[in-house]
N, C-alpha and C positions, 0 to 999 in steps of 0.2 A: 773631253772638251772642258770639264770642270777643273781639271788640273791647269789647263791654259788660263781659265778665268782667275784662279787663285794667284797664278804667276803674274798675270797682268795687273791684278790689284796690288800686289807687292811692288812691281815695277813703278806703278803710278805713285805709290807712297814714297818710295826711294827718290824718284825724280822730283816729285813736289818738294820734298825736304831739301834736296840739293838746290833746286831753283830758289827756295826761300832763303838759304844760306848765302847764295850768290847775290840776291837782292840786298842783303845787309852790307855787302862790300860797296854797293853804290852810295852808301851814306858818306863814303870818303869824299865824293863830290860835294855834298851838302857841307861837310866839315871844311873842305878846301875853300869853298865860296864864303863861308863864315870867316875863315882866317883871312882871306884877302880883303875883306871889309872891316877887319878889326882896326882898332886904333893904333896898335903896335906896328901893323904892316904899313898903314898910311904914313906913319913917321919914318919908317925905314926906307920907303920908296921915295927917292928924291924928287922925281918928276910927278909923283902921285899916280897911283893906279886909277884907271877910270872906274867909278863905283859900279857901273853896270855889269862889270866883269864878274864880281862876287855874286851879285844878284842872279845873273844868268846861270852861273854854275850851280848855285843852290837850287834854282828852279829846275834845271834839267835833272839834277840828282834826285829831287823829290818826285818828279813825274816818272822818271825811270824806276826808282824804288817802288812806287806805287804799282806800276804796270807789271813789273817782275814778280812782286809779292802776290799780286792778283793771280798771275799765271800759276804760281806755286800753290796757292790756296785752292784754285780750281782743280789742280791735279790731285791734291789730297782729298777734296770732295769726291772727285771722280773714283778715286781709289775706294772710298767708303762705299760708294753707290755700286760700283762693280762687285764688291764684296757681299752686298745685299741683293744683287741681281735686279737692280732698279736703275732707271735713267739711261738706258742704252743710248738714246739720242744725245743726251747731255755728254756722256763719255765720248761720243764720236765728234761732238763740236770741240771738246777739249783736245782730242787727238788731232784735229785739223789745226788748231793753234799750235800744238806742239810740233807740228811739221815745219814751222818757221825756224825752229831751233836746229841747226845742223851741228853734229851728226846724231847726237843721241835723241833729240826730240823727234827727228824724222823717223828714226828707227822705231821708237815707241809708238809713234803715231800710225805707222804702217802696220805694226804688230797688232795695234788696237783695232784698226779697220779689219784686218784679216780675221781676228778672233770674234769680234762682234758681228761680223758679217756672215758668220757660219750659221747654217739653218738650225742645227742643234742648239746653239746658243740663243738664237732668236726664239726658239721654242721654250727654252728654259726662262728667258725673260717674260715671255707671254704667260707662262704658267705661274710665275711669281706675281705678276700683275693681277691675275684673276684668282688670287689666293683667297684666304678666308676673310679679308677685309674688303673685297670687292676690286673693282678695276682701277680706282685712283688711289694714289699714296702720296 
C-alpha cells in the first residue's frame, strides 16, 4: 500500500500543477475585460460598449482565477501531506472537490478515496499521528 500512497502523492502534485497552470489561462478574461474598457476600444466602438461588460468579464475572470488556483494549491498541499502520512481527512476533502472536475478530477478523487479508505493505510496514518511528537501535528 505504501507504493499506492507514493503514487497518489505524485498524482496530486501533477494534478495540482496542471490546475494551477489552467488557472493562469483564466487571466485572459481579466485582460479581455480590461481591453474592453480601454480608451482605444471605446473610441473604436461607434455606438460605445457598455462599461459594465468589461467590469463583468474582469470580475468573473478574477473570481474564477482565485477559485481554480485555490483548488490547485489545495491539491499541492494534499500531495505533501499524503507524502508525510498526515491529514488523511484533509486529503479526502480535497478528493471530494476533485470529483467535480470530469474526467481527471473524478478519477483522482475516486483513487484517493480507495487508497485512503484502506485499513492498512489508516493504520499507517494512525501510527504516524502517534509518533514521537504525540497525537497532534
